[in-house]
mmCIF file of the N, C-alpha and C atoms, coordinates in Angstrom:
data_MODEL
# 
_entry.id   MODEL 
# 
loop_
_atom_site.group_PDB 
_atom_site.id 
_atom_site.type_symbol 
_atom_site.label_atom_id 
_atom_site.label_alt_id 
_atom_site.label_comp_id 
_atom_site.label_asym_id 
_atom_site.label_entity_id 
_atom_site.label_seq_id 
_atom_site.pdbx_PDB_ins_code 
_atom_site.Cartn_x 
_atom_site.Cartn_y 
_atom_site.Cartn_z 
_atom_site.occupancy 
_atom_site.B_iso_or_equiv 
_atom_site.pdbx_formal_charge 
_atom_site.auth_seq_id 
_atom_site.auth_comp_id 
_atom_site.auth_asym_id 
_atom_site.auth_atom_id 
_atom_site.pdbx_PDB_model_num 
ATOM 1   N N  . UNK A 1 1  ? -3.703  14.181 44.648 1.00 0.00 ? 1  UNK A N  1 
ATOM 2   C CA . UNK A 1 1  ? -4.759  13.566 44.274 1.00 0.00 ? 1  UNK A CA 1 
ATOM 3   C C  . UNK A 1 1  ? -5.159  13.356 46.006 1.00 0.00 ? 1  UNK A C  1 
ATOM 4   N N  . UNK A 1 2  ? -4.512  13.268 46.524 1.00 0.00 ? 2  UNK A N  1 
ATOM 5   C CA . UNK A 1 2  ? -4.476  12.966 48.712 1.00 0.00 ? 2  UNK A CA 1 
ATOM 6   C C  . UNK A 1 2  ? -5.062  14.870 49.063 1.00 0.00 ? 2  UNK A C  1 
ATOM 7   N N  . UNK A 1 3  ? -4.228  15.855 48.349 1.00 0.00 ? 3  UNK A N  1 
ATOM 8   C CA . UNK A 1 3  ? -4.580  16.778 48.570 1.00 0.00 ? 3  UNK A CA 1 
ATOM 9   C C  . UNK A 1 3  ? -6.175  17.106 47.957 1.00 0.00 ? 3  UNK A C  1 
ATOM 10  N N  . UNK A 1 4  ? -6.582  16.948 46.756 1.00 0.00 ? 4  UNK A N  1 
ATOM 11  C CA . UNK A 1 4  ? -7.760  16.908 46.623 1.00 0.00 ? 4  UNK A CA 1 
ATOM 12  C C  . UNK A 1 4  ? -9.168  16.452 47.500 1.00 0.00 ? 4  UNK A C  1 
ATOM 13  N N  . UNK A 1 5  ? -8.822  15.527 47.990 1.00 0.00 ? 5  UNK A N  1 
ATOM 14  C CA . UNK A 1 5  ? -9.567  14.569 48.563 1.00 0.00 ? 5  UNK A CA 1 
ATOM 15  C C  . UNK A 1 5  ? -9.448  15.674 50.098 1.00 0.00 ? 5  UNK A C  1 
ATOM 16  N N  . UNK A 1 6  ? -8.606  16.129 50.417 1.00 0.00 ? 6  UNK A N  1 
ATOM 17  C CA . UNK A 1 6  ? -9.050  16.323 51.747 1.00 0.00 ? 6  UNK A CA 1 
ATOM 18  C C  . UNK A 1 6  ? -8.898  17.914 51.844 1.00 0.00 ? 6  UNK A C  1 
ATOM 19  N N  . UNK A 1 7  ? -9.370  18.513 50.113 1.00 0.00 ? 7  UNK A N  1 
ATOM 20  C CA . UNK A 1 7  ? -9.280  19.530 50.129 1.00 0.00 ? 7  UNK A CA 1 
ATOM 21  C C  . UNK A 1 7  ? -11.385 19.511 50.033 1.00 0.00 ? 7  UNK A C  1 
ATOM 22  N N  . UNK A 1 8  ? -11.820 18.348 49.410 1.00 0.00 ? 8  UNK A N  1 
ATOM 23  C CA . UNK A 1 8  ? -13.364 18.088 49.296 1.00 0.00 ? 8  UNK A CA 1 
ATOM 24  C C  . UNK A 1 8  ? -13.579 17.955 50.589 1.00 0.00 ? 8  UNK A C  1 
ATOM 25  N N  . UNK A 1 9  ? -12.774 17.209 51.779 1.00 0.00 ? 9  UNK A N  1 
ATOM 26  C CA . UNK A 1 9  ? -13.484 16.943 53.243 1.00 0.00 ? 9  UNK A CA 1 
ATOM 27  C C  . UNK A 1 9  ? -13.956 18.390 53.777 1.00 0.00 ? 9  UNK A C  1 
ATOM 28  N N  . UNK A 1 10 ? -12.865 19.222 53.471 1.00 0.00 ? 10 UNK A N  1 
ATOM 29  C CA . UNK A 1 10 ? -12.794 20.394 54.078 1.00 0.00 ? 10 UNK A CA 1 
ATOM 30  C C  . UNK A 1 10 ? -14.188 21.391 53.834 1.00 0.00 ? 10 UNK A C  1 
ATOM 31  N N  . UNK A 1 11 ? -14.255 21.129 52.044 1.00 0.00 ? 11 UNK A N  1 
ATOM 32  C CA . UNK A 1 11 ? -15.225 21.807 51.908 1.00 0.00 ? 11 UNK A CA 1 
ATOM 33  C C  . UNK A 1 11 ? -16.877 21.321 52.165 1.00 0.00 ? 11 UNK A C  1 
ATOM 34  N N  . UNK A 1 12 ? -16.798 19.938 52.717 1.00 0.00 ? 12 UNK A N  1 
ATOM 35  C CA . UNK A 1 12 ? -18.295 19.045 53.411 1.00 0.00 ? 12 UNK A CA 1 
ATOM 36  C C  . UNK A 1 12 ? -18.602 19.864 54.418 1.00 0.00 ? 12 UNK A C  1 
ATOM 37  N N  . UNK A 1 13 ? -17.154 19.813 55.375 1.00 0.00 ? 13 UNK A N  1 
ATOM 38  C CA . UNK A 1 13 ? -17.623 20.057 56.533 1.00 0.00 ? 13 UNK A CA 1 
ATOM 39  C C  . UNK A 1 13 ? -18.335 21.265 57.067 1.00 0.00 ? 13 UNK A C  1 
ATOM 40  N N  . UNK A 1 14 ? -17.426 22.048 56.096 1.00 0.00 ? 14 UNK A N  1 
ATOM 41  C CA . UNK A 1 14 ? -17.507 23.423 56.516 1.00 0.00 ? 14 UNK A CA 1 
ATOM 42  C C  . UNK A 1 14 ? -19.109 24.089 55.944 1.00 0.00 ? 14 UNK A C  1 
ATOM 43  N N  . UNK A 1 15 ? -19.560 23.225 54.828 1.00 0.00 ? 15 UNK A N  1 
ATOM 44  C CA . UNK A 1 15 ? -20.944 23.476 54.224 1.00 0.00 ? 15 UNK A CA 1 
ATOM 45  C C  . UNK A 1 15 ? -21.908 22.982 55.439 1.00 0.00 ? 15 UNK A C  1 
ATOM 46  N N  . UNK A 1 16 ? -21.603 21.982 56.164 1.00 0.00 ? 16 UNK A N  1 
ATOM 47  C CA . UNK A 1 16 ? -22.681 21.552 57.025 1.00 0.00 ? 16 UNK A CA 1 
ATOM 48  C C  . UNK A 1 16 ? -22.495 21.949 58.443 1.00 0.00 ? 16 UNK A C  1 
ATOM 49  N N  . UNK A 1 17 ? -21.570 22.881 58.596 1.00 0.00 ? 17 UNK A N  1 
ATOM 50  C CA . UNK A 1 17 ? -21.766 23.852 59.396 1.00 0.00 ? 17 UNK A CA 1 
ATOM 51  C C  . UNK A 1 17 ? -22.649 25.346 59.412 1.00 0.00 ? 17 UNK A C  1 
ATOM 52  N N  . UNK A 1 18 ? -22.789 25.859 58.478 1.00 0.00 ? 18 UNK A N  1 
ATOM 53  C CA . UNK A 1 18 ? -23.394 27.036 57.776 1.00 0.00 ? 18 UNK A CA 1 
ATOM 54  C C  . UNK A 1 18 ? -24.641 26.184 58.312 1.00 0.00 ? 18 UNK A C  1 
ATOM 55  N N  . UNK A 1 19 ? -25.416 27.817 58.454 1.00 0.00 ? 19 UNK A N  1 
ATOM 56  C CA . UNK A 1 19 ? -26.821 28.021 58.279 1.00 0.00 ? 19 UNK A CA 1 
ATOM 57  C C  . UNK A 1 19 ? -27.428 27.915 59.652 1.00 0.00 ? 19 UNK A C  1 
ATOM 58  N N  . UNK A 1 20 ? -26.846 26.843 60.865 1.00 0.00 ? 20 UNK A N  1 
ATOM 59  C CA . UNK A 1 20 ? -27.488 27.205 61.948 1.00 0.00 ? 20 UNK A CA 1 
ATOM 60  C C  . UNK A 1 20 ? -29.041 26.163 62.073 1.00 0.00 ? 20 UNK A C  1 
ATOM 61  N N  . UNK A 1 21 ? -29.660 26.223 63.237 1.00 0.00 ? 21 UNK A N  1 
ATOM 62  C CA . UNK A 1 21 ? -30.772 25.669 63.133 1.00 0.00 ? 21 UNK A CA 1 
ATOM 63  C C  . UNK A 1 21 ? -31.790 26.141 62.055 1.00 0.00 ? 21 UNK A C  1 
ATOM 64  N N  . UNK A 1 22 ? -32.671 24.936 61.972 1.00 0.00 ? 22 UNK A N  1 
ATOM 65  C CA . UNK A 1 22 ? -34.190 25.335 60.625 1.00 0.00 ? 22 UNK A CA 1 
ATOM 66  C C  . UNK A 1 22 ? -35.370 25.884 61.945 1.00 0.00 ? 22 UNK A C  1 
ATOM 67  N N  . UNK A 1 23 ? -35.571 26.830 61.441 1.00 0.00 ? 23 UNK A N  1 
ATOM 68  C CA . UNK A 1 23 ? -36.907 27.437 61.768 1.00 0.00 ? 23 UNK A CA 1 
ATOM 69  C C  . UNK A 1 23 ? -37.590 26.161 62.526 1.00 0.00 ? 23 UNK A C  1 
ATOM 70  N N  . UNK A 1 24 ? -38.425 26.685 62.947 1.00 0.00 ? 24 UNK A N  1 
ATOM 71  C CA . UNK A 1 24 ? -39.789 25.684 63.202 1.00 0.00 ? 24 UNK A CA 1 
ATOM 72  C C  . UNK A 1 24 ? -40.747 26.393 61.779 1.00 0.00 ? 24 UNK A C  1 
ATOM 73  N N  . UNK A 1 25 ? -41.655 24.726 61.826 1.00 0.00 ? 25 UNK A N  1 
ATOM 74  C CA . UNK A 1 25 ? -42.300 24.554 61.035 1.00 0.00 ? 25 UNK A CA 1 
ATOM 75  C C  . UNK A 1 25 ? -41.679 25.679 59.283 1.00 0.00 ? 25 UNK A C  1 
ATOM 76  N N  . UNK A 1 26 ? -40.554 25.308 59.401 1.00 0.00 ? 26 UNK A N  1 
ATOM 77  C CA . UNK A 1 26 ? -40.227 26.125 58.105 1.00 0.00 ? 26 UNK A CA 1 
ATOM 78  C C  . UNK A 1 26 ? -39.846 25.078 57.029 1.00 0.00 ? 26 UNK A C  1 
ATOM 79  N N  . UNK A 1 27 ? -41.062 23.905 57.250 1.00 0.00 ? 27 UNK A N  1 
ATOM 80  C CA . UNK A 1 27 ? -40.194 23.217 55.749 1.00 0.00 ? 27 UNK A CA 1 
ATOM 81  C C  . UNK A 1 27 ? -41.807 23.177 55.661 1.00 0.00 ? 27 UNK A C  1 
ATOM 82  N N  . UNK A 1 28 ? -41.889 23.010 53.710 1.00 0.00 ? 28 UNK A N  1 
ATOM 83  C CA . UNK A 1 28 ? -43.139 23.346 53.286 1.00 0.00 ? 28 UNK A CA 1 
ATOM 84  C C  . UNK A 1 28 ? -44.127 22.262 53.578 1.00 0.00 ? 28 UNK A C  1 
ATOM 85  N N  . UNK A 1 29 ? -45.569 22.722 53.862 1.00 0.00 ? 29 UNK A N  1 
ATOM 86  C CA . UNK A 1 29 ? -46.789 21.920 54.147 1.00 0.00 ? 29 UNK A CA 1 
ATOM 87  C C  . UNK A 1 29 ? -45.938 20.748 55.249 1.00 0.00 ? 29 UNK A C  1 
ATOM 88  N N  . UNK A 1 30 ? -45.438 21.309 56.114 1.00 0.00 ? 30 UNK A N  1 
ATOM 89  C CA . UNK A 1 30 ? -45.290 20.434 57.106 1.00 0.00 ? 30 UNK A CA 1 
ATOM 90  C C  . UNK A 1 30 ? -46.271 20.062 58.600 1.00 0.00 ? 30 UNK A C  1 
ATOM 91  N N  . UNK A 1 31 ? -47.406 21.593 58.452 1.00 0.00 ? 31 UNK A N  1 
ATOM 92  C CA . UNK A 1 31 ? -48.386 21.733 59.374 1.00 0.00 ? 31 UNK A CA 1 
ATOM 93  C C  . UNK A 1 31 ? -49.185 21.006 59.340 1.00 0.00 ? 31 UNK A C  1 
ATOM 94  N N  . UNK A 1 32 ? -50.198 20.501 60.433 1.00 0.00 ? 32 UNK A N  1 
ATOM 95  C CA . UNK A 1 32 ? -51.212 19.861 60.292 1.00 0.00 ? 32 UNK A CA 1 
ATOM 96  C C  . UNK A 1 32 ? -52.192 20.315 59.478 1.00 0.00 ? 32 UNK A C  1 
ATOM 97  N N  . UNK A 1 33 ? -53.082 20.120 58.721 1.00 0.00 ? 33 UNK A N  1 
ATOM 98  C CA . UNK A 1 33 ? -54.399 20.870 58.372 1.00 0.00 ? 33 UNK A CA 1 
ATOM 99  C C  . UNK A 1 33 ? -53.970 21.784 57.605 1.00 0.00 ? 33 UNK A C  1 
ATOM 100 N N  . UNK A 1 34 ? -52.413 22.470 57.269 1.00 0.00 ? 34 UNK A N  1 
ATOM 101 C CA . UNK A 1 34 ? -52.474 23.341 56.449 1.00 0.00 ? 34 UNK A CA 1 
ATOM 102 C C  . UNK A 1 34 ? -52.586 23.301 55.119 1.00 0.00 ? 34 UNK A C  1 
ATOM 103 N N  . UNK A 1 35 ? -53.794 24.264 55.233 1.00 0.00 ? 35 UNK A N  1 
ATOM 104 C CA . UNK A 1 35 ? -54.278 24.333 53.541 1.00 0.00 ? 35 UNK A CA 1 
ATOM 105 C C  . UNK A 1 35 ? -54.658 25.954 53.060 1.00 0.00 ? 35 UNK A C  1 
ATOM 106 N N  . UNK A 1 36 ? -54.245 26.602 51.811 1.00 0.00 ? 36 UNK A N  1 
ATOM 107 C CA . UNK A 1 36 ? -54.310 27.429 51.799 1.00 0.00 ? 36 UNK A CA 1 
ATOM 108 C C  . UNK A 1 36 ? -56.533 27.637 51.761 1.00 0.00 ? 36 UNK A C  1 
ATOM 109 N N  . UNK A 1 37 ? -57.011 28.849 52.670 1.00 0.00 ? 37 UNK A N  1 
ATOM 110 C CA . UNK A 1 37 ? -58.651 29.276 52.889 1.00 0.00 ? 37 UNK A CA 1 
ATOM 111 C C  . UNK A 1 37 ? -59.217 27.919 53.204 1.00 0.00 ? 37 UNK A C  1 
ATOM 112 N N  . UNK A 1 38 ? -58.619 27.540 54.635 1.00 0.00 ? 38 UNK A N  1 
ATOM 113 C CA . UNK A 1 38 ? -59.224 26.539 55.497 1.00 0.00 ? 38 UNK A CA 1 
ATOM 114 C C  . UNK A 1 38 ? -59.696 27.222 56.650 1.00 0.00 ? 38 UNK A C  1 
ATOM 115 N N  . UNK A 1 39 ? -59.326 28.592 56.909 1.00 0.00 ? 39 UNK A N  1 
ATOM 116 C CA . UNK A 1 39 ? -59.630 29.158 57.894 1.00 0.00 ? 39 UNK A CA 1 
ATOM 117 C C  . UNK A 1 39 ? -61.707 29.469 57.127 1.00 0.00 ? 39 UNK A C  1 
ATOM 118 N N  . UNK A 1 40 ? -62.720 29.350 58.080 1.00 0.00 ? 40 UNK A N  1 
ATOM 119 C CA . UNK A 1 40 ? -63.703 29.429 57.901 1.00 0.00 ? 40 UNK A CA 1 
ATOM 120 C C  . UNK A 1 40 ? -64.468 30.883 58.587 1.00 0.00 ? 40 UNK A C  1 
ATOM 121 N N  . UNK A 1 41 ? -65.550 31.082 58.706 1.00 0.00 ? 41 UNK A N  1 
ATOM 122 C CA . UNK A 1 41 ? -65.908 32.339 59.099 1.00 0.00 ? 41 UNK A CA 1 
ATOM 123 C C  . UNK A 1 41 ? -66.657 31.330 59.803 1.00 0.00 ? 41 UNK A C  1 
ATOM 124 N N  . UNK A 1 42 ? -67.037 32.170 60.946 1.00 0.00 ? 42 UNK A N  1 
ATOM 125 C CA . UNK A 1 42 ? -67.727 31.394 62.037 1.00 0.00 ? 42 UNK A CA 1 
ATOM 126 C C  . UNK A 1 42 ? -68.960 31.784 62.392 1.00 0.00 ? 42 UNK A C  1 
ATOM 127 N N  . UNK A 1 43 ? -69.826 31.240 61.590 1.00 0.00 ? 43 UNK A N  1 
ATOM 128 C CA . UNK A 1 43 ? -71.399 31.675 61.633 1.00 0.00 ? 43 UNK A CA 1 
ATOM 129 C C  . UNK A 1 43 ? -71.856 31.545 63.098 1.00 0.00 ? 43 UNK A C  1 
ATOM 130 N N  . UNK A 1 44 ? -72.370 33.249 62.863 1.00 0.00 ? 44 UNK A N  1 
ATOM 131 C CA . UNK A 1 44 ? -73.255 33.892 64.200 1.00 0.00 ? 44 UNK A CA 1 
ATOM 132 C C  . UNK A 1 44 ? -72.138 34.675 65.329 1.00 0.00 ? 44 UNK A C  1 
ATOM 133 N N  . UNK A 1 45 ? -70.543 34.474 65.146 1.00 0.00 ? 45 UNK A N  1 
ATOM 134 C CA . UNK A 1 45 ? -69.768 34.806 66.011 1.00 0.00 ? 45 UNK A CA 1 
ATOM 135 C C  . UNK A 1 45 ? -69.724 36.793 65.458 1.00 0.00 ? 45 UNK A C  1 
ATOM 136 N N  . UNK A 1 46 ? -69.936 37.499 66.418 1.00 0.00 ? 46 UNK A N  1 
ATOM 137 C CA . UNK A 1 46 ? -69.752 38.369 66.879 1.00 0.00 ? 46 UNK A CA 1 
ATOM 138 C C  . UNK A 1 46 ? -68.586 39.015 67.747 1.00 0.00 ? 46 UNK A C  1 
ATOM 139 N N  . UNK A 1 47 ? -68.261 40.193 67.289 1.00 0.00 ? 47 UNK A N  1 
ATOM 140 C CA . UNK A 1 47 ? -67.099 40.955 67.914 1.00 0.00 ? 47 UNK A CA 1 
ATOM 141 C C  . UNK A 1 47 ? -67.534 41.116 69.724 1.00 0.00 ? 47 UNK A C  1 
ATOM 142 N N  . UNK A 1 48 ? -66.204 40.874 70.703 1.00 0.00 ? 48 UNK A N  1 
ATOM 143 C CA . UNK A 1 48 ? -67.151 40.597 71.955 1.00 0.00 ? 48 UNK A CA 1 
ATOM 144 C C  . UNK A 1 48 ? -66.844 42.170 72.067 1.00 0.00 ? 48 UNK A C  1 
ATOM 145 N N  . UNK A 1 49 ? -67.663 42.641 72.832 1.00 0.00 ? 49 UNK A N  1 
ATOM 146 C CA . UNK A 1 49 ? -68.052 44.001 73.268 1.00 0.00 ? 49 UNK A CA 1 
ATOM 147 C C  . UNK A 1 49 ? -67.423 44.044 75.076 1.00 0.00 ? 49 UNK A C  1 
ATOM 148 N N  . UNK A 1 50 ? -66.988 45.437 75.223 1.00 0.00 ? 50 UNK A N  1 
ATOM 149 C CA . UNK A 1 50 ? -66.364 45.408 76.628 1.00 0.00 ? 50 UNK A CA 1 
ATOM 150 C C  . UNK A 1 50 ? -67.338 44.851 77.707 1.00 0.00 ? 50 UNK A C  1 
ATOM 151 N N  . UNK A 1 51 ? -66.966 44.593 78.825 1.00 0.00 ? 51 UNK A N  1 
ATOM 152 C CA . UNK A 1 51 ? -68.128 44.262 80.344 1.00 0.00 ? 51 UNK A CA 1 
ATOM 153 C C  . UNK A 1 51 ? -68.513 45.650 80.776 1.00 0.00 ? 51 UNK A C  1 
ATOM 154 N N  . UNK A 1 52 ? -69.457 45.244 81.025 1.00 0.00 ? 52 UNK A N  1 
ATOM 155 C CA . UNK A 1 52 ? -70.464 46.662 82.073 1.00 0.00 ? 52 UNK A CA 1 
ATOM 156 C C  . UNK A 1 52 ? -69.267 47.391 82.956 1.00 0.00 ? 52 UNK A C  1 
ATOM 157 N N  . UNK A 1 53 ? -68.136 46.323 83.798 1.00 0.00 ? 53 UNK A N  1 
ATOM 158 C CA . UNK A 1 53 ? -66.789 47.412 84.351 1.00 0.00 ? 53 UNK A CA 1 
ATOM 159 C C  . UNK A 1 53 ? -66.680 48.762 83.620 1.00 0.00 ? 53 UNK A C  1 
ATOM 160 N N  . UNK A 1 54 ? -66.136 47.954 82.226 1.00 0.00 ? 54 UNK A N  1 
ATOM 161 C CA . UNK A 1 54 ? -65.097 48.851 81.481 1.00 0.00 ? 54 UNK A CA 1 
ATOM 162 C C  . UNK A 1 54 ? -65.949 49.782 81.334 1.00 0.00 ? 54 UNK A C  1 
ATOM 163 N N  . UNK A 1 55 ? -67.242 49.703 80.864 1.00 0.00 ? 55 UNK A N  1 
ATOM 164 C CA . UNK A 1 55 ? -67.975 50.516 79.797 1.00 0.00 ? 55 UNK A CA 1 
ATOM 165 C C  . UNK A 1 55 ? -68.086 51.625 81.250 1.00 0.00 ? 55 UNK A C  1 
ATOM 166 N N  . UNK A 1 56 ? -68.342 51.223 82.259 1.00 0.00 ? 56 UNK A N  1 
ATOM 167 C CA . UNK A 1 56 ? -68.522 52.428 83.632 1.00 0.00 ? 56 UNK A CA 1 
ATOM 168 C C  . UNK A 1 56 ? -67.245 52.935 83.672 1.00 0.00 ? 56 UNK A C  1 
ATOM 169 N N  . UNK A 1 57 ? -66.292 52.208 83.635 1.00 0.00 ? 57 UNK A N  1 
ATOM 170 C CA . UNK A 1 57 ? -64.755 53.158 84.024 1.00 0.00 ? 57 UNK A CA 1 
ATOM 171 C C  . UNK A 1 57 ? -64.817 54.189 82.766 1.00 0.00 ? 57 UNK A C  1 
ATOM 172 N N  . UNK A 1 58 ? -65.142 54.056 81.441 1.00 0.00 ? 58 UNK A N  1 
ATOM 173 C CA . UNK A 1 58 ? -64.962 54.361 80.334 1.00 0.00 ? 58 UNK A CA 1 
ATOM 174 C C  . UNK A 1 58 ? -65.875 55.644 80.383 1.00 0.00 ? 58 UNK A C  1 
ATOM 175 N N  . UNK A 1 59 ? -66.863 55.639 80.703 1.00 0.00 ? 59 UNK A N  1 
ATOM 176 C CA . UNK A 1 59 ? -68.043 56.485 81.035 1.00 0.00 ? 59 UNK A CA 1 
ATOM 177 C C  . UNK A 1 59 ? -68.149 57.526 81.984 1.00 0.00 ? 59 UNK A C  1 
ATOM 178 N N  . UNK A 1 60 ? -67.394 57.251 83.248 1.00 0.00 ? 60 UNK A N  1 
ATOM 179 C CA . UNK A 1 60 ? -67.311 57.687 83.892 1.00 0.00 ? 60 UNK A CA 1 
ATOM 180 C C  . UNK A 1 60 ? -65.761 58.826 83.881 1.00 0.00 ? 60 UNK A C  1 
ATOM 181 N N  . UNK A 1 61 ? -64.782 58.187 83.098 1.00 0.00 ? 61 UNK A N  1 
ATOM 182 C CA . UNK A 1 61 ? -63.588 59.355 82.691 1.00 0.00 ? 61 UNK A CA 1 
ATOM 183 C C  . UNK A 1 61 ? -64.007 59.892 81.697 1.00 0.00 ? 61 UNK A C  1 
ATOM 184 N N  . UNK A 1 62 ? -65.039 60.010 80.997 1.00 0.00 ? 62 UNK A N  1 
ATOM 185 C CA . UNK A 1 62 ? -65.554 60.966 80.113 1.00 0.00 ? 62 UNK A CA 1 
ATOM 186 C C  . UNK A 1 62 ? -66.268 62.230 81.092 1.00 0.00 ? 62 UNK A C  1 
ATOM 187 N N  . UNK A 1 63 ? -67.427 61.500 82.202 1.00 0.00 ? 63 UNK A N  1 
ATOM 188 C CA . UNK A 1 63 ? -67.692 62.767 82.693 1.00 0.00 ? 63 UNK A CA 1 
ATOM 189 C C  . UNK A 1 63 ? -67.169 63.518 83.627 1.00 0.00 ? 63 UNK A C  1 
ATOM 190 N N  . UNK A 1 64 ? -66.016 62.991 84.408 1.00 0.00 ? 64 UNK A N  1 
ATOM 191 C CA . UNK A 1 64 ? -65.196 63.849 84.460 1.00 0.00 ? 64 UNK A CA 1 
ATOM 192 C C  . UNK A 1 64 ? -64.135 63.702 84.083 1.00 0.00 ? 64 UNK A C  1 
ATOM 193 N N  . UNK A 1 65 ? -63.922 63.860 83.134 1.00 0.00 ? 65 UNK A N  1 
ATOM 194 C CA . UNK A 1 65 ? -62.891 64.504 82.319 1.00 0.00 ? 65 UNK A CA 1 
ATOM 195 C C  . UNK A 1 65 ? -60.935 64.116 82.627 1.00 0.00 ? 65 UNK A C  1 
ATOM 196 N N  . UNK A 1 66 ? -61.410 62.659 82.676 1.00 0.00 ? 66 UNK A N  1 
ATOM 197 C CA . UNK A 1 66 ? -59.818 62.327 83.630 1.00 0.00 ? 66 UNK A CA 1 
ATOM 198 C C  . UNK A 1 66 ? -60.159 60.926 82.714 1.00 0.00 ? 66 UNK A C  1 
ATOM 199 N N  . UNK A 1 67 ? -58.220 60.683 82.557 1.00 0.00 ? 67 UNK A N  1 
ATOM 200 C CA . UNK A 1 67 ? -57.999 59.443 81.235 1.00 0.00 ? 67 UNK A CA 1 
ATOM 201 C C  . UNK A 1 67 ? -58.853 58.244 82.240 1.00 0.00 ? 67 UNK A C  1 
ATOM 202 N N  . UNK A 1 68 ? -58.505 57.102 81.562 1.00 0.00 ? 68 UNK A N  1 
ATOM 203 C CA . UNK A 1 68 ? -59.025 55.842 81.959 1.00 0.00 ? 68 UNK A CA 1 
ATOM 204 C C  . UNK A 1 68 ? -58.029 54.976 83.181 1.00 0.00 ? 68 UNK A C  1 
ATOM 205 N N  . UNK A 1 69 ? -57.637 55.431 82.972 1.00 0.00 ? 69 UNK A N  1 
ATOM 206 C CA . UNK A 1 69 ? -56.107 55.188 84.058 1.00 0.00 ? 69 UNK A CA 1 
ATOM 207 C C  . UNK A 1 69 ? -56.438 55.469 85.084 1.00 0.00 ? 69 UNK A C  1 
ATOM 208 N N  . UNK A 1 70 ? -56.234 56.612 85.195 1.00 0.00 ? 70 UNK A N  1 
ATOM 209 C CA . UNK A 1 70 ? -56.785 57.413 86.576 1.00 0.00 ? 70 UNK A CA 1 
ATOM 210 C C  . UNK A 1 70 ? -58.388 56.722 86.716 1.00 0.00 ? 70 UNK A C  1 
ATOM 211 N N  . UNK A 1 71 ? -59.144 56.832 85.925 1.00 0.00 ? 71 UNK A N  1 
ATOM 212 C CA . UNK A 1 71 ? -60.590 56.404 86.686 1.00 0.00 ? 71 UNK A CA 1 
ATOM 213 C C  . UNK A 1 71 ? -60.660 55.497 87.319 1.00 0.00 ? 71 UNK A C  1 
ATOM 214 N N  . UNK A 1 72 ? -59.677 54.128 86.065 1.00 0.00 ? 72 UNK A N  1 
ATOM 215 C CA . UNK A 1 72 ? -59.531 52.670 87.282 1.00 0.00 ? 72 UNK A CA 1 
ATOM 216 C C  . UNK A 1 72 ? -59.441 52.673 88.675 1.00 0.00 ? 72 UNK A C  1 
ATOM 217 N N  . UNK A 1 73 ? -58.204 53.078 89.133 1.00 0.00 ? 73 UNK A N  1 
ATOM 218 C CA . UNK A 1 73 ? -57.766 54.026 90.192 1.00 0.00 ? 73 UNK A CA 1 
ATOM 219 C C  . UNK A 1 73 ? -58.734 54.397 91.411 1.00 0.00 ? 73 UNK A C  1 
ATOM 220 N N  . UNK A 1 74 ? -59.605 55.543 90.351 1.00 0.00 ? 74 UNK A N  1 
ATOM 221 C CA . UNK A 1 74 ? -60.267 56.435 90.958 1.00 0.00 ? 74 UNK A CA 1 
ATOM 222 C C  . UNK A 1 74 ? -61.423 55.677 92.652 1.00 0.00 ? 74 UNK A C  1 
ATOM 223 N N  . UNK A 1 75 ? -61.200 56.083 93.547 1.00 0.00 ? 75 UNK A N  1 
ATOM 224 C CA . UNK A 1 75 ? -62.385 55.545 94.670 1.00 0.00 ? 75 UNK A CA 1 
ATOM 225 C C  . UNK A 1 75 ? -63.404 55.664 94.393 1.00 0.00 ? 75 UNK A C  1 
ATOM 226 N N  . UNK A 1 76 ? -63.853 56.921 93.596 1.00 0.00 ? 76 UNK A N  1 
ATOM 227 C CA . UNK A 1 76 ? -65.250 57.189 93.034 1.00 0.00 ? 76 UNK A CA 1 
ATOM 228 C C  . UNK A 1 76 ? -65.852 56.590 92.090 1.00 0.00 ? 76 UNK A C  1 
ATOM 229 N N  . UNK A 1 77 ? -64.596 56.436 91.133 1.00 0.00 ? 77 UNK A N  1 
ATOM 230 C CA . UNK A 1 77 ? -65.095 55.299 90.292 1.00 0.00 ? 77 UNK A CA 1 
ATOM 231 C C  . UNK A 1 77 ? -65.595 54.208 90.378 1.00 0.00 ? 77 UNK A C  1 
ATOM 232 N N  . UNK A 1 78 ? -64.817 53.430 91.444 1.00 0.00 ? 78 UNK A N  1 
ATOM 233 C CA . UNK A 1 78 ? -65.293 52.063 92.241 1.00 0.00 ? 78 UNK A CA 1 
ATOM 234 C C  . UNK A 1 78 ? -66.747 52.386 93.243 1.00 0.00 ? 78 UNK A C  1 
ATOM 235 N N  . UNK A 1 79 ? -66.681 53.752 93.977 1.00 0.00 ? 79 UNK A N  1 
ATOM 236 C CA . UNK A 1 79 ? -68.214 53.705 94.380 1.00 0.00 ? 79 UNK A CA 1 
ATOM 237 C C  . UNK A 1 79 ? -69.132 53.782 93.903 1.00 0.00 ? 79 UNK A C  1 
ATOM 238 N N  . UNK A 1 80 ? -69.512 54.597 92.834 1.00 0.00 ? 80 UNK A N  1 
ATOM 239 C CA . UNK A 1 80 ? -70.095 54.609 92.344 1.00 0.00 ? 80 UNK A CA 1 
ATOM 240 C C  . UNK A 1 80 ? -70.924 53.749 91.215 1.00 0.00 ? 80 UNK A C  1 
ATOM 241 N N  . UNK A 1 81 ? -70.034 52.322 90.653 1.00 0.00 ? 81 UNK A N  1 
ATOM 242 C CA . UNK A 1 81 ? -70.394 50.995 89.960 1.00 0.00 ? 81 UNK A CA 1 
ATOM 243 C C  . UNK A 1 81 ? -71.245 50.097 91.122 1.00 0.00 ? 81 UNK A C  1 
ATOM 244 N N  . UNK A 1 82 ? -72.514 50.365 90.492 1.00 0.00 ? 82 UNK A N  1 
ATOM 245 C CA . UNK A 1 82 ? -73.160 48.662 91.392 1.00 0.00 ? 82 UNK A CA 1 
ATOM 246 C C  . UNK A 1 82 ? -73.606 47.813 90.044 1.00 0.00 ? 82 UNK A C  1 
ATOM 247 N N  . UNK A 1 83 ? -72.839 46.685 91.074 1.00 0.00 ? 83 UNK A N  1 
ATOM 248 C CA . UNK A 1 83 ? -73.359 45.378 90.508 1.00 0.00 ? 83 UNK A CA 1 
ATOM 249 C C  . UNK A 1 83 ? -74.408 44.779 90.451 1.00 0.00 ? 83 UNK A C  1 
ATOM 250 N N  . UNK A 1 84 ? -74.962 44.713 89.147 1.00 0.00 ? 84 UNK A N  1 
ATOM 251 C CA . UNK A 1 84 ? -76.197 44.293 88.852 1.00 0.00 ? 84 UNK A CA 1 
ATOM 252 C C  . UNK A 1 84 ? -76.196 42.811 89.076 1.00 0.00 ? 84 UNK A C  1 
# 
């Protein structure tokens, strides 16, 4: 009987040590406000366009047959851009 109790204790401690930490947010429904379909489409939101400087660099790179990276560091591109 004593051996059986010791065997049960060993099983319990082994089971307690397995598995490691629980992942963050792994509990079902633990997030605040987590409901299916809770994301709403924003009215009037548009996809953001690139800024004027980025547009200028892209155009300069295309016109001068160079990569965007090279155009960004080019002094000619910087001097040809006029801030409005």
